[in-house]
C-alpha positions in Angstrom: 111.2 112.8 59.8 109.0 109.8 59.5 105.2 110.2 60.1 104.2 109.1 63.6 102.4 106.2 62.0 99.1 106.3 64.0 96.9 107.5 61.3 97.6 105.1 58.5 94.6 102.8 59.1 92.0 104.6 57.1 92.2 101.8 54.6 89.9 98.8 55.1 87.1 101.0 56.3 84.9 100.1 53.4 85.6 96.3 53.6 83.0 93.8 54.6 82.5 93.7 58.4 81.2 90.1 58.4 84.5 88.3 58.7 84.7 86.1 61.8 87.4 84.7 64.0 89.3 81.9 62.2 89.2 79.5 65.1 85.8 80.3 66.5 82.3 79.1 65.5 80.3 82.0 64.2 77.4 81.2 66.5 79.5 81.2 69.7 78.9 84.3 71.9 80.3 85.6 75.1 77.7 85.5 77.9 77.1 88.6 79.9 79.0 88.4 83.2 77.0 88.1 86.4 76.2 91.3 88.3 77.0 93.5 85.3 75.8 97.0 86.1 74.5 99.9 84.2 74.1 103.5 85.3 70.8 105.3 84.9 72.5 108.6 84.4 75.7 109.0 82.4 78.5 111.1 84.0 79.2 114.4 82.2 82.4 114.9 80.2 84.0 118.2 81.0 87.2 119.7 79.5 89.3 120.8 82.4 92.5 122.1 80.8 94.8 122.2 77.8 98.5 122.7 77.8 101.4 122.5 75.4 102.2 122.4 71.8 105.5 123.3 70.0 107.0 126.5 71.4 106.6 129.6 69.3 106.7 133.4 69.8 106.8 135.1 73.1 106.2 138.7 74.1 106.2 140.4 77.5 103.9 143.2 78.7 103.7 144.4 82.3 104.0 141.4 84.5 103.0 138.7 82.0 104.6 136.8 79.2 102.3 135.8 76.3 103.6 132.6 74.8 102.5 130.7 71.7 102.4 126.9 72.3 101.1 125.3 69.2 97.4 126.4 69.0 97.5 127.8 72.6 98.1 131.3 73.8 99.6 130.7 77.2 99.8 133.5 79.7 102.6 133.2 82.2 103.0 135.4 85.3 106.6 136.5 85.4 106.4 139.0 88.2 108.8 136.7 90.1 111.2 135.6 87.3 112.6 132.8 89.3 109.1 131.3 89.7 107.1 131.8 86.5 103.7 130.2 86.6 101.0 129.8 84.0 97.8 131.7 85.0 95.7 131.4 81.9 95.4 130.1 78.4 93.2 130.2 75.3 92.9 127.7 72.5 92.9 129.3 69.0 91.9 128.1 65.6 95.5 127.6 64.3 99.1 127.5 65.4 100.3 130.7 66.9 102.8 132.5 64.7 103.2 135.9 66.1 101.9 138.0 69.0 101.6 141.7 69.5 100.2 143.4 72.7 98.5 146.8 72.8 96.6 148.1 75.8 94.4 145.3 77.1 94.5 143.3 73.9 96.7 140.6 72.3 96.7 140.4 68.6 97.6 136.8 67.7 98.4 135.7 64.2 97.7 132.0 63.5 98.5 130.1 60.4 95.8 130.0 57.7 93.3 131.8 60.0 94.1 135.5 60.2 94.5 137.4 63.5 92.6 136.7 66.7 91.9 139.7 69.0 92.0 138.6 72.6 91.0 140.6 75.6 93.7 140.0 78.3 92.5 142.4 80.9 92.0 139.4 83.1 95.1 137.2 82.4 93.5 134.2 84.1 90.5 134.3 81.8 91.5 135.6 78.3 88.7 135.7 75.9 88.5 136.2 72.1 86.6 139.4 71.2 87.3 139.7 67.5 89.1 138.4 64.5 90.8 139.8 61.4 90.2 137.2 58.8 92.6 136.6 55.9 92.6 134.3 52.9 96.4 134.3 52.9 99.0 133.1 55.3 99.6 135.8 57.9 103.1 136.5 59.1 103.9 139.1 61.7 102.2 142.0 63.4 103.6 145.4 64.5 101.6 148.1 66.2 102.1 151.9 66.0 100.6 154.7 68.0 100.4 157.9 65.9 101.4 160.7 68.2 99.7 163.3 66.0 96.3 161.7 65.3 96.2 159.5 68.4 95.1 156.7 66.2 96.5 153.1 66.6 97.5 151.1 63.6 98.4 147.4 63.1 100.7 146.4 60.2 100.3 142.8 59.3 102.5 140.9 56.8 100.9 138.2 54.8 101.7 136.2 51.7 102.5 138.7 49.0 101.4 141.7 50.9 101.1 144.2 53.8 97.8 145.2 55.4 97.2 148.4 57.4 94.5 148.1 60.0 93.1 150.9 62.2 92.7 149.4 65.7 92.0 152.6 67.6 88.8 150.8 68.6 90.0 147.2 69.0 86.5 145.8 68.8 85.9 147.6 65.5 89.1 147.1 63.4 89.0 148.8 60.0 91.3 148.0 57.1 92.4 151.2 55.6 95.2 150.2 53.3 96.9 147.2 51.6 100.0 146.7 49.5 100.4 143.5 47.4 104.0 142.9 46.3 106.3 140.8 48.4 106.2 138.0 51.0 108.0 139.1 54.2 109.3 137.2 57.2 110.1 140.3 59.2 108.7 143.8 59.8 109.2 146.8 62.0 107.8 150.4 62.0 109.9 153.5 61.9 107.5 156.2 63.2 110.2 158.9 63.3 110.7 158.6 59.5 107.3 157.5 58.5 108.2 154.1 57.1 107.5 150.4 57.6 110.5 148.2 56.9 110.1 144.7 55.5 112.6 141.9 55.2 112.1 140.0 51.9 111.6 136.3 52.1 112.7 136.0 48.4 116.3 134.7 47.9 117.7 138.2 47.4 116.8 139.1 51.0 116.0 142.6 50.2 115.4 145.3 52.8 112.2 147.1 51.7 111.1 150.6 53.0 107.3 151.3 52.6 106.3 154.9 52.7 103.4 155.5 55.1 102.8 159.1 54.2 99.4 157.9 52.9 98.4 154.8 54.9 95.6 154.1 52.6 98.1 153.7 49.7 101.4 152.3 51.2 104.1 152.8 48.7 106.9 150.3 48.2 110.3 151.9 47.6 113.4 150.4 46.1 114.9 147.6 48.1 118.3 147.8 49.6 120.6 144.8 49.2 121.8 143.5 52.6 123.8 140.4 51.8 126.9 140.1 49.7 125.2 137.2 47.8 121.7 136.2 48.7 119.8 135.4 51.8 116.7 135.8 53.9 116.0 138.5 56.5 114.2 136.9 59.5 114.0 139.8 61.9 114.1 143.6 61.9 114.4 146.0 64.8 114.5 149.8 64.3 116.1 151.9 67.0 116.5 155.6 66.2 118.6 156.0 63.1 119.7 152.4 62.9 118.1 149.2 61.7 119.3 145.9 63.2 118.8 142.8 61.0 118.9 139.1 61.7 119.0 136.7 58.8 120.4 133.7 57.0 123.3 134.4 54.6 123.4 131.9 51.7 126.4 133.2 49.8 127.7 129.6 49.2 126.1 126.2 49.1 125.9 126.5 52.9 123.9 128.8 55.1 125.1 131.0 58.0 123.5 133.1 60.7 123.9 136.7 59.9 123.6 139.9 61.9 123.9 143.4 60.3 123.5 147.1 61.3 122.3 149.7 58.8 122.3 153.4 59.1 118.8 154.7 58.0 119.3 158.4 58.7 118.3 158.8 55.1 115.7 156.0 54.6 116.1 156.3 50.9 119.8 155.4 51.0 120.4 153.1 54.0 124.1 152.2 54.5 125.3 148.9 55.9 127.8 150.0 58.6 128.7 146.5 60.0 127.8 142.8 59.7 128.7 139.6 61.4 128.5 136.1 60.0 127.9 133.4 62.6 127.8 129.6 62.6 126.6 127.4 59.7 122.9 126.6 60.1 120.0 125.0 58.4 117.5 127.3 56.8 114.7 127.5 59.3 111.4 127.1 57.5 109.5 128.6 60.4 108.0 132.0 59.6 107.5 133.2 63.2 111.1 133.0 64.4 112.2 136.0 66.4 115.9 135.7 66.9 116.8 139.3 67.7 116.1 141.6 70.6 117.7 144.7 72.0 118.0 146.0 75.6 119.9 149.2 76.3 123.1 149.1 74.4 123.2 145.4 73.8 121.7 143.2 71.0 120.9 139.6 71.7 120.8 137.1 68.8 120.6 133.4 68.5 123.3 131.6 66.5 122.9 127.8 66.5 122.7 126.8 70.2 124.3 130.0 71.6 122.9 133.3 72.7 125.2 135.9 71.4 125.4 139.2 73.2 126.7 142.2 71.1 127.8 145.5 72.5 126.3 147.9 69.9 127.3 151.3 71.4 129.5 151.6 68.4 127.3 150.5 65.5 130.2 150.4 63.1 132.1 148.0 65.3 129.7 145.7 67.3 131.6 143.3 69.6 130.5 140.0 71.0 130.8 140.2 74.8 129.3 136.7 75.6 128.2 133.4 74.1 125.5 132.0 76.4 125.0 128.3 75.5 121.4 127.4 75.3 119.2 124.9 73.5 117.4 125.3 70.2 115.4 128.5 70.2 112.3 129.7 68.5 112.0 133.2 69.8 113.5 135.7 72.2 112.4 139.0 73.7 113.5 141.3 76.6 111.7 143.1 79.3 112.4 144.3 82.9 116.1 143.4 82.7 115.4 139.9 81.7 115.7 137.9 78.5 112.8 135.5 77.6 113.8 132.5 75.5 111.2 130.3 73.9 112.8 126.9 73.2 111.8 124.1 70.8 111.5 121.7 73.7 108.5 123.8 74.9 110.5 125.6 77.6 110.3 129.3 78.3 113.6 130.2 80.0 114.1 133.5 81.8 117.6 134.9 81.9 118.7 137.9 84.1 120.6 140.4 81.9 121.0 143.2 84.3 124.7 142.5 83.6 124.5 141.6 79.9 128.1 140.5 79.8 127.3 137.8 82.4 123.7 136.6 81.9 122.3 134.4 84.7 119.5 132.0 84.4 116.6 133.0 86.6 113.7 130.5 86.0 111.8 128.6 83.5 108.3 127.4 82.6 107.9 124.1 80.9 105.0 122.7 78.9 104.3 119.5 76.9 105.4 119.9 73.4 104.3 117.9 70.4 102.6 115.3 72.6 102.4 111.9 71.0 101.7 109.7 74.0 100.4 110.1 77.5 100.2 107.9 80.6 98.7 108.5 84.0 99.7 107.0 87.3 98.9 108.1 90.8 98.8 111.9 90.9 101.1 112.3 87.9 100.7 112.5 84.2 103.6 111.5 81.9 103.8 112.7 78.3 106.1 111.6 75.5 107.1 114.5 73.2 108.1 113.9 69.6 110.1 117.1 69.0 109.9 119.7 66.2 113.4 119.8 64.6 115.1 116.9 62.9 118.4 115.8 64.1 118.7 117.7 67.4 118.6 114.7 69.6 119.1 116.4 73.0 116.3 118.9 72.7 113.7 117.6 70.2 111.6 115.5 72.4 111.6 113.9 75.9 109.4 113.1 78.8 107.4 115.6 80.8 105.9 114.9 84.2 102.8 116.8 85.2 101.2 117.0 88.6 97.4 117.3 89.0 95.6 118.6 92.0 91.9 119.3 92.7 92.7 123.0 92.9 94.5 123.5 89.6 95.0 121.9 86.2 98.0 119.7 85.4 101.3 121.6 85.3 104.8 120.4 84.4 106.9 119.7 87.5 109.7 117.8 85.8 111.2 116.9 82.5 114.0 115.1 80.8 115.2 115.8 77.3 115.6 113.0 74.8 115.2 112.0 71.2 112.0 112.1 69.3 109.7 110.0 71.4 106.9 107.8 70.1 105.3 105.8 73.0 105.6 105.6 76.7 105.0 102.8 79.3 105.1 103.5 83.0 105.9 101.2 85.9 106.2 102.0 89.6 109.7 103.3 89.3 110.6 103.7 85.6 109.3 105.2 82.3 110.1 103.3 79.2 110.0 105.2 76.0 110.5 104.3 72.3 112.5 106.9 70.3 113.6 107.5 66.8 116.1 110.0 65.5 116.1 111.2 61.9 119.0 113.3 60.7 118.5 114.7 57.2 121.1 116.6 55.3 121.7 117.4 51.7 122.8 114.1 50.4 121.7 111.2 52.8 119.5 110.2 55.6 120.2 108.1 58.7 117.8 106.5 61.1 118.4 105.2 64.6 115.9 104.2 67.2 115.4 102.1 70.3 114.1 102.4 73.9 115.2 104.6 76.7 114.6 104.1 80.5 114.0 107.1 82.8 113.9 106.8 86.6 110.8 108.6 87.8 111.1 107.9 91.5 111.5 111.7 91.9 108.9 113.1 89.4 110.5 116.5 89.8 113.8 115.3 88.5 113.6 112.3 86.1 116.9 110.7 85.5 118.2 108.7 82.5 119.3 105.2 83.6 119.6 103.2 80.4 119.0 102.8 76.7 119.1 100.3 73.9 119.6 101.1 70.3 117.4 98.7 68.2 117.5 100.3 64.7 120.6 101.7 63.0 120.4 102.1 59.2 121.1 104.4 56.3 117.6 103.9 54.8 114.8 106.2 55.6 112.2 103.5 54.9 113.5 101.3 57.7 111.0 100.5 60.6 111.5 102.2 63.9 110.4 101.3 67.5 106.9 102.5 68.2 104.7 100.1 70.3 105.8 99.2 73.8 104.4 97.5 76.9 106.1 96.4 80.1 105.3 93.7 82.6 107.5 92.2 85.2 111.1 92.2 84.2 110.5 92.5 80.4 109.6 95.1 77.9 107.8 94.2 74.7 108.7 96.5 71.8 107.3 96.5 68.3 109.8 97.4 65.5 108.3 96.8 62.1 107.1 93.2 62.1 109.3 92.1 65.0 108.3 91.8 68.6 111.4 92.4 70.6 111.4 91.0 74.2 113.8 93.0 76.3 115.1 92.1 79.7 114.8 95.2 81.9 115.9 93.6 85.2 118.8 95.9 85.2 117.6 99.1 83.5 121.1 100.3 83.1 122.0 97.3 81.0 119.1 96.3 78.8 119.5 93.0 76.9 117.3 91.3 74.3 115.8 88.0 75.5 114.0 86.8 72.3 112.4 87.9 69.1 109.0 87.0 67.7 108.0 87.9 64.1 104.5 89.0 63.3 102.9 88.8 59.8 102.6 92.6 59.4 103.9 95.8 61.0 103.1 95.9 64.7 100.7 98.7 65.6 100.0 98.1 69.3 100.9 95.8 72.2 99.2 95.0 75.5 100.5 92.6 78.1 98.5 91.0 81.0 98.4 88.2 83.4 95.5 85.7 83.0 93.5 84.1 85.8 95.7 81.1 85.4 98.8 83.3 86.3 100.2 82.9 82.8 101.3 86.0 81.0 100.2 86.9 77.5 101.1 89.6 74.9 98.2 90.8 72.7 99.7 92.3 69.6 97.9 94.0 66.8 99.4 93.8 63.3 97.4 96.0 60.9 95.2 94.0 58.6 96.7 90.8 60.0 94.6 91.4 63.1 95.4 90.3 66.7 97.8 87.6 67.8 97.8 86.3 71.3 101.2 85.1 72.4 102.1 83.2 75.6 105.0 85.0 77.2 105.1 83.2 80.5 108.5 82.1 79.5 109.9 85.2 77.7 112.6 83.2 76.0 110.1 81.1 74.1 107.1 83.2 73.1 104.4 81.0 71.7 101.3 81.8 69.7 98.1 80.5 71.3 95.4 82.2 69.2 94.7 84.9 66.6 91.7 87.0 65.6 91.2 88.9 62.3 88.1 90.6 60.8 89.7 92.0 57.7 90.0 95.5 59.1 93.3 97.3 60.1 93.7 96.9 63.9 95.4 99.9 65.3 95.2 99.5 69.1 94.5 97.0 71.9 93.9 97.2 75.6 93.3 94.3 78.1 91.3 94.9 81.2 89.1 93.2 83.7 85.5 94.6 83.9 84.8 96.3 87.3 81.9 94.0 88.0 83.7 90.7 87.3 87.4 90.8 88.2 88.1 87.2 87.1 87.0 88.0 83.5 89.3 89.4 80.9 88.4 91.5 77.8 90.5 92.7 74.9 89.3 96.0 73.5 90.4 96.4 69.9 90.4 99.4 67.5 89.3 97.7 64.4 89.1 100.2 61.5 86.3 102.6 62.7 84.8 100.1 65.2 85.5 99.1 68.8 85.6 95.3 69.1 85.4 93.6 72.5 86.8 90.1 72.8 86.2 87.8 75.8 89.7 86.5 76.5 89.0 84.8 79.8 90.5 81.8 78.0 93.3 83.4 75.9 93.5 80.4 73.7 89.8 80.7 72.7 88.9 84.4 72.3 85.2 85.1 71.8 83.6 88.2 70.2 81.6 89.7 73.0 80.4 92.8 71.2 81.2 95.7 68.9 80.1 99.3 68.4 78.4 100.5 65.3 80.8 102.0 62.7 82.0 105.3 64.1 83.0 106.8 60.8 86.5 107.8 62.2 89.7 105.8 62.6 90.5 104.7 66.2 94.1 105.5 67.1 94.2 104.4 70.7 92.1 103.0 73.6 91.9 103.5 77.3 89.6 101.6 79.7 88.4 102.8 83.1 85.5 100.9 84.8 82.7 100.4 82.3 83.9 103.2 80.1 86.1 102.9 77.0 87.9 106.1 75.7 88.8 106.2 72.0 91.3 108.5 70.6 90.2 109.2 67.0 91.2 111.5 64.2 88.2 113.7 65.2 88.9 113.8 69.0 87.7 111.8 72.0 84.8 109.3 71.9 83.4 107.8 75.1 81.8 104.3 74.9 80.0 102.6 77.8 80.4 98.8 77.9 78.6 98.0 81.1 77.0 95.4 78.8 80.0 94.2 76.7 77.6 92.6 74.2 76.2 96.1 73.3 78.8 98.8 73.7 77.2 102.3 73.1 78.8 105.7 72.3 77.6 108.0 75.1 79.5 111.2 74.2 82.2 112.8 72.1 84.5 115.7 72.3 85.9 117.3 69.2 89.6 118.5 69.3 91.4 120.9 67.0 93.8 118.1 66.0 93.7 114.3 65.8 93.8 112.5 69.1 96.9 110.2 69.0 96.8 108.6 72.4 94.6 108.6 75.5 95.1 107.7 79.1 92.4 107.3 81.8 92.6 107.1 85.6 89.7 107.5 87.9 87.5 110.1 86.3 90.4 111.9 84.5 91.0 111.4 80.8 94.1 112.8 79.2 94.5 113.0 75.4 97.7 113.5 73.5 96.9 115.6 70.4 100.2 116.1 68.7 101.0 119.7 67.9 97.8 120.7 69.7 99.3 119.5 73.0 97.6 117.8 75.9 93.9 117.9 76.8 92.6 116.9 80.2 88.9 116.0 80.8 86.9 115.2 83.9 84.3 112.5 83.4 81.8 112.5 86.2 82.7 112.2 89.8 85.3 110.0 91.4 87.1 109.1 94.6 90.9 108.7 95.0 93.1 107.8 97.9 95.8 105.5 99.2 95.5 102.2 101.0 98.7 101.5 103.0 100.0 100.0 106.2 102.1 101.8 108.8 104.7 104.1 107.2 102.9 104.1 103.9 103.9 100.5 103.0 101.5 99.2 100.3 100.2 95.6 100.2 99.0 93.4 97.4 95.6 91.9 96.6 93.5 94.6 98.2 90.0 95.0 96.9 87.8 98.0 97.3 84.1 97.4 96.8 81.8 100.3 95.7 78.2 100.2 96.8 77.1 100.1 93.1 78.8 96.7 92.6 82.1 97.8 91.1 85.4 96.8 92.5 88.7 98.7 92.5 92.3 97.4 92.9 95.0 99.8 94.2 98.2 99.8 92.2 101.5 98.6 93.7 102.0 102.0 95.4 98.6 101.8 97.2 97.0 104.5 95.1 93.5 103.9 93.8 91.0 105.8 91.7 87.3 104.9 91.2 85.9 104.8 87.7 83.7 107.7 86.5 80.6 107.9 88.7 77.2 109.4 88.1 76.0 112.0 90.7 75.1 110.3 93.9 76.3 109.0 97.3 78.5 105.9 97.5 80.2 103.8 100.1 83.6 102.2 99.5 84.8 99.3 101.6 88.3 97.8 101.5 89.0 94.1 102.1 92.1 91.9 102.4 92.0 88.4 104.0 93.6 88.4 107.4 93.6 92.2 107.8 91.3 95.0 109.0 91.1 98.6 107.8 90.7 102.0 109.5 88.2 103.3 108.8 86.1 100.2 108.0 84.4 102.1 105.1 84.0 105.6 103.8 80.9 107.2 102.4 81.2 110.1 99.9 79.3 112.1 97.4 80.3 112.8 93.8 79.1 116.4 94.0 82.8 117.1 93.9 85.8 114.9 93.5 86.4 113.1 96.8 90.2 113.1 97.2 92.5 111.6 99.9 89.9 109.0 100.9 92.7 107.0 102.6 92.6 103.7 104.5 95.2 102.2 106.8 95.8 98.5 106.9 95.8 97.0 110.3 96.1 93.4 111.7 92.7 91.7 112.0 91.1 91.5 115.5 92.1 88.5 117.6 89.8 86.7 120.0 90.5 84.2 122.8 88.6 82.5 125.6 89.5 83.4 129.2 88.7 81.1 132.1 89.0 81.9 135.8 91.5 79.2 136.6 93.9 79.3 133.6 96.4 81.7 132.1 96.2 82.8 128.5 98.3 84.6 125.9 97.2 86.6 122.9 99.7 87.5 120.2 99.1 89.9 117.3 101.6 90.4 114.5 101.4 93.8 112.8 102.0 94.7 109.2 105.7 95.2 109.9 106.0 91.6 111.2 106.4 92.9 114.8 104.5 91.3 117.7 102.4 92.6 120.5 101.7 90.0 123.3 99.1 90.2 126.1 99.7 87.7 129.0 96.7 87.0 131.2 97.2 85.1 134.5 94.7 82.9 136.3 92.0 84.9 138.1 91.8 87.6 135.4 88.1 86.9 135.0 85.5 85.6 137.5 83.7 83.5 134.8 84.4 82.2 131.3 84.5 85.2 128.9 85.4 86.1 125.4 88.4 88.4 125.0 88.8 90.6 121.8 91.9 92.6 120.9 91.3 95.0 118.0 94.3 96.9 116.6 93.4 100.5 115.9 95.0 104.0 115.4 95.2 106.9 117.7 95.9 110.6 117.8 98.9 111.9 119.8 98.6 114.1 122.9 100.2 117.6 123.5 103.9 117.0 123.4 103.4 113.3 122.6 103.6 111.5 119.3 101.8 108.3 118.3 104.1 105.4 117.5 101.6 103.3 115.5 100.7 100.8 118.2 97.1 101.1 119.6 94.4 98.6 120.4 91.0 98.2 121.9 90.6 95.6 124.7 87.2 94.1 125.3 85.8 91.3 127.5 82.3 89.8 127.0 80.3 89.5 129.1 81.3 92.5 131.1 79.9 90.8 134.2 83.0 88.5 134.1 85.1 91.5 135.3 85.1 93.5 138.5 82.9 96.6 138.1 82.6 95.6 134.4 86.0 97.0 133.5 88.7 95.8 135.9 90.6 92.5 135.8 90.8 90.3 138.8 94.6 90.0 138.2 97.0 92.2 136.2 97.6 91.5 132.5 101.0 92.2 131.0 101.3 94.0 127.6 104.6 93.6 125.7 105.0 95.7 122.5 107.8 95.4 120.0 108.3 98.5 117.9 110.6 99.5 115.0 113.0 102.4 114.7 110.7 104.1 112.2 107.8 103.8 114.8 109.8 105.9 117.3 111.7 108.1 114.9 110.0 111.2 116.4 110.3 110.2 120.0 112.8 112.4 121.7 113.2 110.5 125.0 112.9 106.7 125.0 112.9 106.6 128.8 109.5 108.2 128.7 108.0 106.0 126.0 104.6 105.2 127.7 101.5 103.1 127.2 98.4 105.3 127.7 94.7 104.5 128.3 92.0 106.8 127.0 89.5 108.0 129.6 86.4 110.1 129.0 87.2 112.3 131.9 90.9 112.9 131.7 91.8 111.9 128.1 95.1 110.0 127.9 96.4 108.7 131.2 99.3 106.4 132.0 98.2 102.8 131.6 100.3 101.8 134.6 97.8 103.7 136.8 95.0 101.3 135.9 96.4 99.0 138.5 96.5 99.7 142.3 99.2 100.2 143.2 100.5 101.5 139.9 102.5 99.0 137.9 106.0 99.6 136.6 107.6 99.6 133.1 110.3 97.4 131.7 111.9 99.4 128.8 114.4 97.8 126.5 115.4 100.4 123.9 118.3 98.3 122.6 115.8 95.5 121.6 113.0 98.0 121.0 110.4 96.6 123.4 108.4 97.8 126.3 106.3 95.9 128.9 103.8 97.1 131.5 100.9 95.5 133.5 97.4 96.8 133.0 94.3 96.1 135.0 91.4 97.4 132.9 89.7 97.0 129.5 89.5 100.0 127.2 91.5 101.7 124.5 95.3 101.9 124.7 98.1 103.6 122.6 101.8 103.7 122.8 103.0 107.4 122.8 106.3 109.1 123.3 107.5 112.6 124.0 108.5 114.6 120.9 110.3 117.8 120.2 107.9 120.7 119.3 108.9 123.8 117.4 106.8 126.9 117.7 107.0 129.3 114.8 105.9 132.9 115.4 103.2 134.4 113.2 104.5 137.4 111.3 102.0 139.8 109.8 103.1 141.3 106.5 
């Protein structure tokens, strides 16, 4: 598989940094925008959670599954197998290779770092309490309780050896014996006979007994040949007088799955009593695969993409009773009548095997895998997974959708399998991903790649809607799709030096609109609309720098400017600063520096500022408010650019693997770290919410002003998130010409994240002048385009007065539901009215409503306009007149009219069905 390609920019770091823009005078500088703000105290950066990594071993103890996900030990509550949920996790120093559980401790082998001892007494808060260091690669761990001495021993395989550790006191492990001879991929202990059995990783695939009579001096006995030719034993299980082996038989130029049963009644002369050769397979180079488990009289093995169930009651004649089709598997185990399958797409599937002949899927837990890109939108996080196994296009990668709430860290709620993903771009309805597929075999290689479109309207169930293959070649050196950006009806995809412009108007039928060639391989793409309403693509091309391309007409992309400083440019983001929405900046990853270009005029970019050299390569950039987040080979770096002329690093967070991509929304920062999974940070305080009209309908061009001078723009769904905020109290005020909002403003504190700070869009208040001797009409059009009309006759007022009608919202009454139509009626001066509230003549209110407004109304004949009174609450508005007025109801045309005789607050309510649910005490 090709390298991901994000870390290839280490060259050029030592080149001169004094090169300037080719079309720009060296002395020209970008002025500081007006009202630029700085914060006296910088928000704190806090790691909230980590999840994901390539799926590895799994073991179940009591009601929890302990699952290796890359460098993470994930703890899954499986007390309800149909609803597994992650309750805890712990990041370790290396990739998890094997797990053994004893008492309240997990012994976790990690590559190149020995064994971590983890206290799991509290599954929600596992903690490392010790470590068994090793200078060699550790393989697997098996634990034995000596019934005579009551001591507890751990047997650990490692490169060229076996170690015996006394873990009777887990916090004081003592190595008591070691044997250096062979490298093994499999181990099990036979306490009845006093042997440890090893499966040789050497080509002969020997089955080695080690005499434990003296644990301080383990004695390797003669190996027993298992295979007819040669092979590798990958797993061993000892049950009574029989050994069950899983391996790879390589008797020819091909390799086959292999299952064998040996009689070890006499450990010195084991006898192979039966064997089964399965499907042809690739040699799995993983050294933590566990493809064999036994429950009762059945053995479960993995052969290619099938779970094979063997009836082993007659060891000399095991019979296959089922082939349960599944996806690529890393490990399996059984417990509590269930089979737990750790899949390569970072899925833990739970299968009910109470009837082993007919296994039934019970539930699953999904995590991000090898996370190579991440995007955030609304309350959801989207990851692109690259996959771990070449050529298995249906399971190797895909898209994961994670939901985030204030109460719990992000968790996967939906996924869709796919090919090896590289980058992801999110719009309101679709996810666009670049993919590649490498298929290697003994003699040749093939490469295909392109883009795929996934419908994310229902985040819990993403659906494939379209794809376009853009690369199809027999040469492994061919370029593949990597960079992608989407705006309007077009996607912009970088494939090698070519910028492909793809029409995505119909996602099910993608077509190429045009092609633009760059001077070097494309590394990143950003697209944005300028203040002039023209659209531009900002494309980085390695050492060739940045090129700005006019894409207003996608059929004829045209270069308008370029910028190069001699460094390899790896990433670009375009954003408007929060204090000057009409300005535009391009943020560039240039070698190990962040460069900021003023692109208010895209044809004449100006260097606004740059950081000092960071000493690490920048892989990706995200911008949120005055903060710029840099994904680097060392982790996450946070830069403040409240003054673009002097961006300053304010904090860093080291990660156990290079940060490949970063996404920011509000005060949340999500980092894709390859095989280390997904990291989520909180940066200071924030406020989130929705701004929408009746029935949740969003509107465009809304601005929310923060009291510190920043502005926020909701996305097309109405969701908004404030940039990271220092501790304090803020007021946020929405604005949209021609409209009002309820409430008018909200005040909040950043002591905790302020969520669901929502606003409703309402028609703006309407005023009119009333005179004693003339009729008047006031009409208000709501956000659905429906009208409410108030007709005033002559004599309504005794003197000239100003009438104000203010649309508002209202709560329903018992048994009544609010239809979305409410208003405040005020006349000034009040002396123009009788007793300062009553009209001299009735005024008629006519309200037009939609089907959605009255969807919960159960009886349209009792749809009623109510007035709010301090003494009695809601009363029928008809009673404000003496005698009471009457209604004109027209359900067919969805309108209602009634005369009213007083100022005040009014709301249209209707009766609704109510369901009373009894409270049942468990």
